[in-house]
N, C-alpha and C positions, 0 to 999 in steps of 0.2 A: 442455338445457342451450344457453345463446346461443351464437354464434361467438363466442370470446376474441377473436378480430381485430376483426370488427363486424361488421352485416348482412348477411345472405345475400344474393348477389347485388352488392357492391361488387366494382367492379373493375371491370377493361375498358379504356374509357379512362379517358387523364388529362392535366391541365395542364401547362402548362410549372413548373418548378420553378428559384429563382431565388435562394434561400441553400441554403448546404451548409456545415455544422458535419463540420469536421477534425478525431478525434482524435488527435493526432499525440501526442499520450506518455499511458499508459495507467496512470499513475501517478501520486500526488500525494506533498508533501511535508507535507500537514498531515492532523490527525485527525478531521476537521468531523462531530458523531453526526446530521449534516439530513442529509448529504448521499445522494444516491439514488443516483451512482453502484457507493459503497462501503457503502453502510449499512442501503440498504434490499431489496426481493424478490429483485431480478436480479442474480446474482452473476457475471454473462459474464466478466464485466473480468480474472477470477481465472486466465482461456484466454487474454486475448489477450498480446501480445507489447508489450513494456516502451514501445517506441517508434515510431511509427511507418516501417518502411523503405524508402527510397530508392525503391523500385520500387515501391512502394503510392501513395508519395507522383506518384511519376512518370502511373500509371495512376489515380489521382483525378483532378488536373487534366485528362489527356488526357481524360475521359469529362465534365465539367464543359465543357470547352471546346468537345466536340463537341454537346451538351447545347445550346452558345448560338449557333454556329451553327446549328446546324437548324434553332432556335425565335426567329434573327436577337434574343435578348434583350438589352435596351438595359443594361442591370448585369447583373451577376451577384452576389452575395454571400457569403462565405467567412470563416467566422469559427472561427480555431482555438481548440480549445481540449482537455480531457484527462478526467481525470489534470488536471495542471497542467503548460499547455504550454512553461512557461519551463524546466523541468526537461530540455529540448532545448540547453540552453546556446546563447550566442553565435553559434554555429557551426553546430549544430543546426538551427539557428530560420534564421538565412540561407539555407542549402540548402532548407528549404521555400518559403520565401516567391521565392526564383529560379525552381525551379522552375512555382509559380502564376503568376508574373507572369509568366513566359516563354511559357507554352501558353497563358495562356489570353486576355490583353491584346492578342494580336495579332484575336479575334472581338468582343471585348463590354471597357465599363470593370469594371475589377476592382474590388469595394468589400472590402477585405481589412479583419477585426479580429481579436482577441484578449478571450476573455473567460477574466483569471488574477487568484487571489489575492494576486498581488505581492508574494510574500515574497521572492523571488529578485531583482526588477527595481534596475535600478544602471542609471548611466552610458553604459555600452558598450549593452546594454539598449535600455535609452531613445534612444541615436543609429541605433540599427539598425533599430527599429520605425518613426522619422523616417523617415527614409532610403528604408524600403519604403512609406510610408503607407499605415503598422497603424491605427487608431483602436483604443480600448485598454481596455475595460470591468474595474472591479477589484471583486471582491464583498468588499464592508465592510457590518456590521450595526450600528454604529452607535460611541454612545459606550464607553466598554470592557468595564462589565458587559455589556451588548449583544452587540457585536461577542463577546469570550470563554465566552458564554455555548455557543458553538458551534465558533467558528473557533478549532480550538487545535492544536497539536502536536502528537503521538501520545506524549508524556511529561505533557500536559497543560496545557504552559506556554501563556503570553499569545502571540497573535499581534498582537496592535492594536496596536505600536510597529511593530511591522515593514511592517503595510499602511498604516499613516497617513505610514511614513518612502516608503514609493510612489507616493504620493500626492500628496506634496510636491514630488519628481522630479516628476511629469508633471505640475505645474501651474508647472514652469521656464519665461521665452517659448519659449528654444530647445526642450521638448519638447512643447509645449501642442495643436497641432498630430496628437499620437496621443493624446490625453485624452479618450475616449468615456463616460465617466461609472461612476457606481456599482451597482451591484447591491447590492439590502438585503434578504434574506431574512426577514420577521415574526415574530418572537414575539412574542403579546399581554401575555407576563408584563414584558416589558419596557417602560421609559418613555416613551411616543411623545413627547413633547414633546422630551425629550432626545437621542431616536436622531435625530430630527427634524434639533435644532441641531449636532449631532454630524456629519452627511450633507453641511449646509450649510457647514461649516464649511473643509468640503474643496475649496470654488469648486467639485463636480461641474459639465458642460456635461448631463447629464442624468440622473434619479433611476431604477431600476426599483424598482416593491417588487414582490417574490415571495412568494404563501403558501407555506406548507410545503406539502411535499409529502406528500399523505396520500388513502386511499381507503377507501370505504363498510367493508372489509375491515379498515382498520388507520385507524379514523377521527381528523382531527387533535387535542392539546390541546382542552380549552375551559374552562381554569380558570374561577371566580368564580360567580356566580351569573347571570349575560346566557345569553339563549340562543344570540348572538350576536357574541361575543367582537373577532374577527376585523372583521366592520364596524363595531363600535365602536372599536376604536382609530384604523382608519383613515380612519374618517369626523372622530374628533381633528384626527390632518392634515391631510386636505382643507379642513377651517374655515381652521384657521392660514395652510394655504398660499392659499388664497381670501385671505383678511386682510392678508397681508403682501406682497401683489400678485404670486401666482406669481412668486416671482424666481427658479425652477430647472425646466426642464421636468420632469415628473414622468407617467410613460409611464403607468401604471393610471389617474390618474383624466383623463388627457387622453383614452383611450383606451374612457373608460366611459361620456363627454360625450356626447349626442343626433349622428352622423353622425362619431364622432370617429376611424371609421378601422377602431379593434379592434386585437389584439394574436393573439398565440396561443394565449394565455388567455383572448381576451371577442372577442363578436362572431362576425358568420360569415361575414367576408373566407375565400377555401378557404386550405387549408392550402398551404403554399410551403415546406416545409423538409424535406431530406435528412441523416441522420447516417451519414459515411463510419468506419467505428472503426478503431482502430490495425490491425487487420488486414486490412482492406480491404472489411470487406462493409458491404453498405448497410442499414441502420435505421434504422426510424423517428421520430420528434421521441425524445429522451432521456427525458424524463420518461418514457415508459412505465415505465423501470426498476424507478417504484416499486409497479407493479401485479404482477405477476409474475413469476418468472421466465423470460428470454426473450423477452418480451414485446413491446419492438422489433424482436426480430428479421425479414427478410422472405425468409432462406433464399440470397437475392442477394451477390454482389464484385464489384468496382470489373474485376475481372480478365475477370469472363465477362458480365460484365452491364451494360448502358448505364441511364444514369439514369431514360429513358423506363420503361424495365421495372419497375426499385421502385416509381419513381410509377404503376405500378399495380395494386399492391400491394395490398389486400382495406383494409390500417392506417391504410393513406394515401390512399386514393382516398373511404373515409366523413367522411375529413375535409375534403372537396373538392365534398361536396355540398348545405356550406348548413346551414340549415332542414330537409331533407327525411333528412338527416344523425342527428338526433337524436335523441330517445328522446318515447314521445309527452306526459310530461309539461310537457318543454321549449317541446314544439313551439305544447301550448296558454299558453302564461307569457307575459304582455303584454309582458316586459320581452326576448322571445328572442333581438331585435335588438341589444343590447348586451351579455347577455351571453353568446347563444351555446352555450350550456352548459357554460360554465366551463371550465378546460384538460380535454382528454379524458382523460389519466391519472385526475383526481381523478372520474370519473365509476366506475370499475373496484370492481367486485362480483362475486363469486366466486355461479355459478347464471344470473346472468343479464350477464356480462359489461362490456361500454361501454354497454352501453342503459339509462342512467340517468342524470338529473342529478346536477350537481358534488357532491361530499360538502359543498362549502360555500354550496350552495343558499343557503339563509337569508339567510347574511352576503352572498352576493352580491346578493340582491334589495332588503335591507335598505340598503346602500351605495350601490344606484344610489338607491334610492329619496334617500337622505342626500343624495346629489350636485344630483340635480336640487332638492332642497327653498331648497341656500344657492344666494345669488347664484354666477351663472357668471362667471368673467372676459370679459371684450370683446374681448381681442386674440385673433386663431390664434394657440395651438401652434407648433413646428417640423414640421416633417412626420416621420412616426413612422420611426425607424431601425430595421435588426433589431438583434435581442440573445442572446442566450445565458445561460443556465439557470447557476448557479451552479457553481464545480467544487470535488472536495477532495482527501487522501489522501495507499509509505513510500517514504521521499527514493531517491533512484537518485546513482550516481556517477556520473564520465566511464567510461559503459560500454568506451567503444572502447579507450580507454587501459587500460583495467583489464585486458581482453582480452588486447591485445599482450602486455602485461608475464606476465601470469599462463604466456601462451602461450611463454614461455622455461622455464616447466617448472618453475618454483617461484615467481615472484611475488619482488616489491621490497617492504619494509619499507611503503612509502607505501601499497602499492598492499595490505596487508594489515589496516593501519590505515584504509581503504575497507572494505577485508570487513565488518569486525570492527564497524565503527561501523552501516553498515547493516544487521549482522545486529540490528543492536540496539534499532535504529528500531523492525523489524518485531515485536521485543519488545515494544518503549512500544506500539504497538498493538495488542499481544493483552493486553497490562494495561489501555489504557483501557475494550477494548472489554468485558473483568471488573468494571468500574466500571460500565460500562452496567449490567450485569445488577444490578448489589451496590447502583447507587443510592451517594452520599456517603456513607461512613463518614469514621470515626475515622482509623482504617489509612489511609486517600486523602487524607485533608487532611495526615496528617502527613507521607506521604512526596510529595506534595505540596512540602509544606515543605521538606521537607529540600534536597530536590530544586534547589531555590534556595540553600537555604544552606550544605548540603553536599552537592555534584552529584558530586564523584568516587566518595563512598561510598555514592549509590543507583547513578552509574553500573557502580559496582565491584560492587552486588547483581545487575543488571539481568543486567547482562553474565552471567553464571555459568552457566556451557549446562542446565541441568538446570532454569533457570526458564522456558525457553518450553513445553519439555517438559508442565509443568506446568501454565500456561495455555491450552496447545493442552486437553489431558484436561480440564480444567477447564468451558471452550469449546465440546466434541464431546460434541454432544446421543443421540449415538449409540453409551452402552455399551453393555456388551455382558452378557446378562440374568446376574446376580451379581455384576457388575464391582462396586465400588460409587465414586462418583461424589467427586470430586478437591475435596479441602476447597478453602474459598477461600483466595487464595495472598499477596491482599493485605495482608492481617495480619503474617504470617511475616515477609514484604518488605520492609515497615516496619520492624520490630522491629530484622532484623540489618543494614539502615540504619543505625540509630539509633546501634546498638551498636557499629559500627565508626565512626560520627561522634562519639561520647562524648556524645551530646544525651537529656537525658534525657526520658522521655516512658513511657508507661504506654495497654496493646494488649490487647483481647479475643484469644487465638490459638486457632485449631482446634486440636486434637488427633486426631492420627490413631495409634490402634492405641497410645496409652501414651507417644505422640511428639511433639515441639515439633521439628521442622527448622528452621536460619535457613541460607537459603541462604549460601555461603560459611566457613560459621563454624564447627559441626557438629549436632547433635542431641543435645537432651535424653532420657533415656530414663526412666520415670519411672511406675509402675503409680499410681493412686487419681488421676489427673488427673480424670477424669467429658472431656465433649465437647469445653469449651473451661476455656481458665487465662489468666489476669490475666499480663500480662506485663509489670514495671516494670523499664526498662532505668537502670542506677544505673551512676556509675562504676568501670571495670574491668568490670563485668559486669551479669548480671539478675537478678531477684527471680522466682519463677514461684507463684502462688497459684490452685488449683482443685481442684473435689472436697474429698477430703480433707491434702490435700496443699499444703505450700508447702518450695519451698529456695528457698536464694540459690544461684548457681551464679557462681564467679569466673571467669576468661577465664585468666588469670595462670598458666602454665605449673606451676608451682612450685606451688600451692591448686587444682591441679582438681580438681573435685567425682568421685566415680564414676558418678554417674548422668552425667555431660557427655562426648558423643561427639566430641571437634571434628577436624575435616579436618584429616587430617595434611599439612603443606607441604614439599614438595623443594624447597633451594638448587639452580636455573640459572639459566641462564646468560639475560636478558633479564626475569626477573622468578619469582617463586615457580611451583612445578606445585603441587597437589593433587590428594592423593591421594583421590578422593573413594569413597567404601564406604560413606557413609549413605544418603547421597538416595532417597528412594524413587521418584524423576521420574529416577535413573539408569538402572529400567529400560526402554530403547525402542533396543535395538539387536537385538532379534529372539533373543539368544540370552541366555541363563543366566545374570547378573552374580552377583556371591558376596557370600555375608555380609561382615558386620563382619570386616578383618583380623586377626586379635593380632599386638601391640604386635612381636613379632620377625619376624612376614611380615612386615607393613607394613614392619620399617625395611631388611628385604632388599630388598623391590621399589623402597623408594625409593634403597640403593645403584645398585643393577642401571636404575633410570631416571637417575638422577645421569650413571650413565660411559655408557649408553648416547646420551644428552648431547653428551655428550664427542665420541663417535663419530662422530656427526654433523658436529659442525664442525670433525674432520679430515678426512671423507672426503668428503664435498661442502657446503661452508661456506656459498655460495647457499640451498640451502632448510636451514639449521640458522641464516639470519635469517628463513627463515620460520613454524621452529617457534617461535622468540621472539618472532617479531609475534602469535601468536595462541593457541598453545597452551596451556593452561591446569588441565587438568583429565585426568586417566588413572584410567580406571575397571576396576577388576579382574573378569577375566569369570573364571564359577566353573567349577573344575575338568573337565575331560570328557575320559575316557582311549582314546575313541575319536581325539579330534580334539584333541592338548596340546599345539596351537601352534596359536592363531586370535586375531584382532584386526578392529574392525568399527568401522566413524560410523552415526552420524543424523543424517538432513539437517534436525534440529530440534534440534541438540545443538552447535552451529558453540563451538568452542573448548576441544571433548574427545573422544580416541580411548578404544576399550574395547582391552584387552590381558589375554592369559592371563599372570597373575603368578609364570611362572615362567625364562626364555629369560633365555640368555645375554646380556649387553651388544652384542654384535655384531651380534646377531639381534632385540632389540627396539629395535634403532638400525631398524634396515631394514624395522620395524612400523609406526615412527613415524614414518616417511619417508610412506610406502605411506600411512597412513590418515589422513595431512594431506594429502596431495592430495585426495582424496575429500571431505576437510571444506571445501578451499579452492575445489573446483570446488563441489560443492552448495551452496555461499556466491552461486557467481559465477550458479549458476540463477536463484536466484531474483533476480536485475539483470536476465535477457537469457536469453531462447530462444534455443541451439545446436542444436535439434533440435525437427522439425515434429512438432506433435500424433501421437500413435501411430497408425500407418494399420496395427497388425500387419506391421510389417516385423522381421522376424528375419535379422544377421547371423554369420556362422558366425567365428569368431576359435581360435585355437591352445591359448590358455593353457583352455578349459572343452568338455567334450564335446557342450552342449546350444548349440544360438543364440540369441544373447542381444539383448535389445534394445537399438536404437542407443543410451541415452542408457547404457545400460550400459554399450556398447561405450566413451564417449567416456569413460565413468569409466575404464573397464579400460584403455585408452593413455594417459590423465595418469595415474595411479597407475604402469603399469609405466616411463613413462618415468623417473618419479626413481629407480626400483626399476633401472634401465640406469646410471643417474648414477653410483648407489651403489656397483651394484658394476663399475663401469667407474675410479674411482677405486681401487679397492681393485687391479685388477690390476694398477692405472700403477704397484702397491707390490711386485707381484711376489706376491702373495697368495694362496695352493694354486690352486685350481677357483675362483679370481673370475674368469676367462678368459668359462669355461664359462659360467656365471650370466650376464653380461654380453652374452656373444654371442645367449644364447635370449634373455631378456628385451628386448635390441635388436630381433629376428625380432620377436616375439610384437608390440611396437608398431610397428614397420613394417609386418607384413601387419595388423592393426587400425586403424591410420591408412587402408591403402589402401584397405579396405574401405568404410570409414566415407565417405569420400571418394568410392567408385562406385554406394551407396546410395542416393543421391536421399535422403536422411532429415535433411540436415541442414538449418539455413535459411544465408541469406547471411551471419549474423555468427558460425552455427556452423562453416560453410565456411572463409573466412578463419582464427576460431580453428588449425582440424583441421590449415591450408594451412598455418599456421608452426608448429604442433605437428612439421611430417614435414621443415619446415627446422632447425628444433631437434636432430631425429633425426640430418639429416646433417651436424650441426656436431659429434655423439656420438659416442662411436667409443673406442675401444680406448686407454688410456694419456691423456683427455682429461681436464683436472681445472679 
């Protein structure tokens, strides 16, 4: 097999690097299905920190300045990228820009740029970008139909108006200095004339046309009868562009002309770009992520390695060798000096590595011939400027403020709302992934329509804690032998939303074990339905027809069908609390869950939960507000005589806790507070890394006989802090042995916090968070309320 990085012997010496891409934020607020960062072979983003830490920015700036000084570079180009860099917010972005300007400008001219989807751009950010002389490229694919074919929010909603608003801001005279242009990814299914007109309507200084990332293993779509659809599509644009007198700079067409200078994707100019990931890793050009998992990696980082060390990596060096770095087919080609073998990533094929022509070879040859055959413009185009590839993807809350608030021990109502919103974004992203697997269906179209016309109904269904486990299970390709794959969740979700919205609809829904489950509503258990059934939503209920069976289900409590098992609701402050004992995906706690409870048992549990809720409000009102703000479901666990008192949370099931069904209200109150702490912290960890990647560190703690991993200790101290506060409140009322309980939990929590801080296993954000927990413990004493 050929070397995955490049031909044998590549590497050693290196040319200076003048272009650097900084991944300042590794998540995104869109869910573009053609994004190479999240949707293609490489999935290293999952292990990256959400945002680039200040220490990483400083180290990166130092390395770039050091390189510029050593090689006396006249200019250095730095592109802020992601994910979505605007998720840093104005304050975070200012810190990054200040660090870069301060470190680099004493040694060379710094050309600062940013590639963004534009969704978050506003007046404040535009002023900041102008102040720091940052030129902004916006990813935009043309007219509404073209743009929204790929560039959508996780819920499938359009981004078109958001991006056009951003482009209008950049066109304003006071902001225009920061308008660098538009990056458009080609989709040959789009009308080229409409795309061209939509791009020109935004008056961009420059347009970059990007071929969709593809490899020989995963070739591009080629709809229609022609063998070179990309050349045909781009040729149509080129002819119109020339006919209209080149009204805008289009980089691809200028690069393909003889002597056009080339780009990363065309020509034989040496590779001149390195990427710095959010964790400080040096990487090769970002588009390599489309080839295979880890393809862009170098094994180097800004903390321990200089630019020249990363530049000597074989995968970088081979792209600096001109024609000698190409395969035999390309070296023999008559247009090799113009094509340059195409984008390096597009040459990948398992078995021969990158030692191949581009997967777009035929299109590139035909396009170059088309450009040559059509009259070329006489005036010279502007000098080529560096550009970045498009970014994409789950939204992020203002993480610093959120963590500071959670470190009080409970978290405010706005913080709980932010956690819930970000968890919903993750669910929506998974939903889109399921849609991509199934393709557009009646269920998806109904759900998308309801998201526009009845968004509260859709939100209520998607926020149900066991929708995410269902989606995860559906997308998991590693099901254990004998385990049944999850049925498609989209039809049941669409029906549940339609029922909640009171919108008539008809959807065919898969049946599992004679059961149709509608999240938030309940389950219909009806033998004889077959593998799927037609569900028709009607006022007040729905009709089911499948196999040899038909049934009409009315949701009026006075007229319930014996086959319909509704979710039971317990009235509590902050909203209804569901007792969920029917959803098949509630079984995600690593403990056995109880089967459907008999009505008297369910009513008794409901009374206990309602009273426990009042106890929490009595003892710890701040924690009660946090419960009100997000806990929506309780799952009964199966009885276990050996462990009669148990509780649990699941990382994928935010908004739910599992408990044994028979504790008294005082004990149940402690269990609810304890488990809700785990749920909140788990949601926060989806946004920000508080613990360094697992290095095998184990920490001894007083509440467990076995040493625990750092994240487990963090969960323990956060849960125990809340329990301490509950027992201290009870001790202040003089309740029995409450003082002894309070002292024990306080000691456990303090010891755990101190062990964490001494372990060296926390990130900078984690150290700040745990330090603030330590401060909260200082304010936590017997008698405090």
